[in-house]
N, C-alpha and C positions, 0 to 999 in steps of 0.2 A: 412479664409473665403472661401466660394464657390460662385463664380460669375456666374450668369446665365443671359440670355436675353430671353424675352418672347414676343410672338406676331407673327403676320403674316409677311411673307417676306417683307423686306423694312420698316416695322413698329415696329420692335423690341424695347422694352424698357428694361432698366437694372433692375436686381433683385438680390436677394441673396437667396441661398438655406440654410435653417437652419436644425438643427437636426430633425430627423423624416421625412425628405424630404418635410418639409414645405417651400413653396415658398413665399417670400414677394416681393412686387413691390417697387423698389427703384427709381422710376421716380422723386420723390420729392427731391432726393439727388442732381439732376441736372447733365446734361452731360451724356455721354455714355462711354462705356469701349473701349477707343480708344487711340491713341498715346498721346494726351494731358493728359488723365487720368493716364496712366501708367508712363508717363515721369515726371509728377508732383508729388504732394503729395496725389494722388487720393486714393490709397489703405488705407493710414492712415486716411484720411478724411472720407472715406466710413465706416471704422471701428468705428469711433467716431459717425457718423450718425446712424449706426446700434444700438449703445448703447443708443441713445436718441430717435430720430424720428422713428427709425426702429421698436420700440416696438409698435407703433400705425400705422405703414404702412399697407396698405391693403394686404391681402393674395391673392394668385393667385391659381386658380384651377389646379390640376395636369393634367387636360384634355387639358389645353391650350398649344399650340405649343411652344417648346423650339427652339429658333433660335441659331445660332452660338454664343458662349459666349463672343465674342468680336467683335467690329465693324471692318470692313475690314482693315487689317494691310497693311503696305507698301510692305511687301514681305513675301513669304513662302519659306524658304530654307530647302531642304531635304538632308539627308545623306544616301547614297546608300550603300548596301552590308555591313551593320554595325553589322551583326551577322554572325559568321563564318559559321554556318549551312546553312544560307540563301545564302551566297556567293557560297558555294559548290553546293547547289541544283540548282543554276543559271548557273553553269559551269564557274564561274568567279574566278579569283585569289583572295585570301584574301587580302584586301587592306593594304598597309603600311602607307597610309595617308587617311584621310576622303575623300570619294567621294561626291562631292557637286554638287547639281543641284537645279533648281528653279521650283516652281509650281505656276501657275497663281492664284492670289487671287480671281479671278472671279469664281473659282471652289468651293469656300467655301459655305457650306449649314449647316443647323441645324443637330443635331446628329441623328434624326429619320426621316429626310426627305427622299423621294424617290431618288434613284440614277438612272440617265438616261444612258442606254447603248448607246454610240454614234453611229451616222450614220456610216454604213460600218464596225462596230466593230465585230470581231469574237473572240477576246482574252481579254475581260475585266476581271481584276484580283483584288484581295483584298490584303490588308496589314495592320494589326493592328500595330499602332505605338504610342510611347510616344512622345508628342510634348511639346516643351519648349516655354513659353511666355516671351519675353524680357521685363524687367521692367525699365531699365535705359540704356541710350545710351552707346554703347560699340564699342570701336575702339582700336585695339592693346591691348587687355585685357590679363593680365597674367592668367594662369590657376588657380593659387591660389586665385585670386579675381573674378573668372568668375561667381560664384553663386551670388555674390553681384549684378549682372546685370540681375538676373532672377526674374520675378514677380511670376511665378507659372507654372503649368503644366496642360495639357489637352489631352484627348483621341482623336486620329486622325486615320481615315481609309484612308490610302494613296492609293486610287484606281488608277489603271494603265491599260492602253490599250496596251498590249504587242506588237501588230503589229505596232502601231504608234510609240511606244517607241524604238523598236529594229530593225524593218525591213523597215522603211521608210526613213532612212538616217538622218543625223543631230543629235541633242541632245535629251536627254530623255524627255525634257519638253513637247514635243508634245503628248506623251503618258500619261502624268501626269496631264494635265491642262484642260481636258474636263469639261464642266459644270457639277456641282454636285460631282466632284471627290475629294472633301475635306470636308467630314462631320467632324465637330468639336464639342466636348462636350460629355456629357451633361453640364459640368460646367468647369470653371477654378478653380483649387485648388491652393490657394496661397502657397508659399514655406513652410510656417510653418505647413501646413496641411500634407506635405509629408516629414517626417523626414529623410528618406533614399531613395532617388530617384534611388539609385544604386541597389535596391533589390525589384522590383515590378513584380509580376506575371502578365502575359498578355495572352489573349486567343482570339480565333475567331472561330465561327461556320458558316456553310452554310447549311440552311434548317435543322438546329438542329444537324448536324454532325460536330464534333470537327475537325478543320483543322489546327489551330495553337495553340501551347503551348510554352510559352517562359518566360523569366525573364530578366529584365534590367541588372542584374549582368553579363549577357553574351554579353552585348554590347562590341564590339571591342574598340570603343572610347566612353568613358563615357561623361556625360553631361558637366562637367567642361572643358574637353579637346575640345569638339565640339564647345562650345561657344567661347573659346579662339581662336581656330583655325579659325573659320569663321570670327571672328573679325579682323584677320590679312589681310583679302582680301576685306572686305566691312564693312561699318558702320552699326551696328545693331541698329535699332530705337525702342523706346518703343512700345510694342504691336506686334513687329515682331514675327513670328513663326519659330522655327527650329524643324523639324520632324526628329527623331533620328534613324529611321531604323526599319526593321521588322525581326522577326525570321523566321525559315523555316516553310514551310507548305502552301506557296502560290500555286495558281492553276498551274502556270508555272512549279513548281517543282514536281507535281504529274505525275505518269507514269501509264496510259496516262494522260495528262492534261485534266481537265474538267473546262472550263471557265464559267463565270457567264452568265445566261440566263434570259430572261424575266420571272418575277414571283419569282425568287430566293429571299431568305431572308438571309441577313448577320447580325449576331449579334457579338458584341465584347466588351471587357472590360479590364481594367487595375486596379490593386489594388489601392484604394484611389481615383480613377478618374471616377468611375461609369461605366455605360454600355450604349451602343447605338445600334440601330437596323435600318437597311435600307432595303427597298424592291427595287429590281431591275425592271426597266421598260424599254422596248425597245423604242428607239427614234421613234417618229411618227410626 
């Protein structure tokens, strides 16, 4: 299944994306796509609902806003420098263990919402990433069983403000957590929709110019390794997001770098996970 949420910010309702990009409203299913949904039997119950009540559920116009495809999770965990080419363009050593940092959940927005360049920002950057949605509580999970704890996958643009991240002291979280810096979607693809998460093409453009080309087969640490690794340090709750890293081609890696400006348009996509588009707006 492909899970979507439709409606204005703060008023999103659950839905399902069917073949041919047809959207149906799943409000009558009850509940939202949140920790309770993913941690219980939500996906199986939704599939049963789709086979019965879903056939008569109202359709939704493609003009209606797509919100983030899950309700705010307990946490977003990110894996840094997880493509060798990105580590090298960043001037960093290729990691021998996953680099883990956090991103505030208040940064989450819909896939096509505007992204606000923060006050005093001069180095707002882009990062196309595959994100994992946790489907079952995970603590000290073995790598062999890690995918049993995954509900699905979602497209994520891990926006970063490089000055805040790298030049203001402390941890990376400051440069990662600005409002609107976590567009998610357009949909969550359940695990059965993505038969090989280790071989997905990914791309990003700025104003129509291709900046990033990559493939998840080039991840230094693959999804099972990441889920298992993170679960050794914290409990992963249903609905939590793990963003797995970006390939080369970020603004910081260009010579000279050209960071995002008011009016720029960023588009991105991953095989099987759709595409998203954000317009950049200066903070006012």
